[in-house]
Residue, then its C-alpha position, 0 to 999 in steps of 0.5 A: m257838468r253844466k246845469t241848464v235853466p228851464a226856458s220858463q225861468d230864463f229871465l235874462g234870456i227873455v229880457a235879451i229877446g225883448s231888447v232885440i225885438g224893441n231895437l228892431v221896432q225902433a229901427n223900423e220906426m226911425t225909417t218911417v220917421k225919416r221917410q215922412l220927414g223927407k216927404l214933408s221937406a219936399m212939400y215945404r220946398g214945393l210951397t216955398g219955391c226953394 
């Protein structure tokens, strides 16, 4: 017979969900950083004529 752990005591489950959420936030931030880098690079090229 399998014994289940109440959700309020499922520490590893909470950590796993937190990790997934953290990874999603980090991926979103990296997309934003890449977009901003592209804009800054275009502005630099426009200023320098390269």
